N, C-alpha and C positions, 0 to 999 in steps of 0.2 A: 565516510560516504555521504552522498547527498541524496536525500529523499524528496522527491517531488510530490507536492500536495495539490490534488485537483481543485479547481475552483469551488465546487459545492462543499468541500470538506474544510476549506480555509477558515471559516468562522470558528471551527473547533480547534484550530492550530494557531491561534493568535494572528489570524489573517496572513500568515506567511505562505509564500508559494513554494518554498523549499526549506528544508531543515537539514543541518549537518549533524552527523552522529559518528561516533567512534565504536564500532561494534564488530565482532568477529564473524557474525552470520547474519542472514536475512532476519531470522527469528529474533535475534538479540537487538537488531536495529529497530525492529517494530516494537519490541518491548520497551526500548529507550524512548521511542516516539510517543507511545501511549502513556508512559510514566510521566513524560514532560508535559503532555496534552491529554489528560485522562478522558475528556469528552470525545476523543476520537475513537476510543476503544469500542464503544457500542456500535459505531458505524463500520468498523473494520472486522470485528470478531463476533462470533456467535457467543451465547452464554457459556457454552462448552469450551471456548478458547480457540475454535477453528476460524480460519479466515473465511468470511462470508462469501457465499457462492457468486454474488454479484460484484465482488471486489477482485479485480485482476491486478496482479503485481508483475512488473517487468524489471528484470535485473539487466541493465545495460541493453534494453530493447529485446530481451528474450523472456518469454512467458515462463515464470518459475514453475508452473505446473508441469513443465516438460523437462525440468532439470532433474538429474538423478536424485539429488538430495533435497529438492524442493526448499522449504523454509530453512533447512539446516545447511544450505549452501554457504560456504565461506565467501567473505567479501573482502575487497581491498579499499583502501581510502579513496581511490580514484573512480570506484564504481558508482553507478547511479541506480536508484530504485524508484520506479514510477508507480504510483497507485492510480489505477484507471477504473473508476466505477462504471459497471454496465449501465447503458441507458436503454430503457425500454421505449418502444415507440415503432415507427415505421410509417409506411404509407397508409392514408385512410382507406377504408374499404370502398371498393367500386360500387358505384350506384347504377 
């Protein structure tokens, strides 16, 4: 499967915009990704090993938080996983 790396995290993934992986599940794909690029781990996971709250993962454009098996969801070689970090901000306060 192909994992798409967002621009802010590319310096921690060898400047690559995407990475191919051969894994049976989303969790295994993320394990392979962070094994190949260990600096990504602290940006994607808490010290307890959970996906950080501000990191959104989409399997083929579907938010994995709403999949029945979440990170344990099986994947196929043709699937894509997009990592989308939440961005804080918004409109400035009215004056």
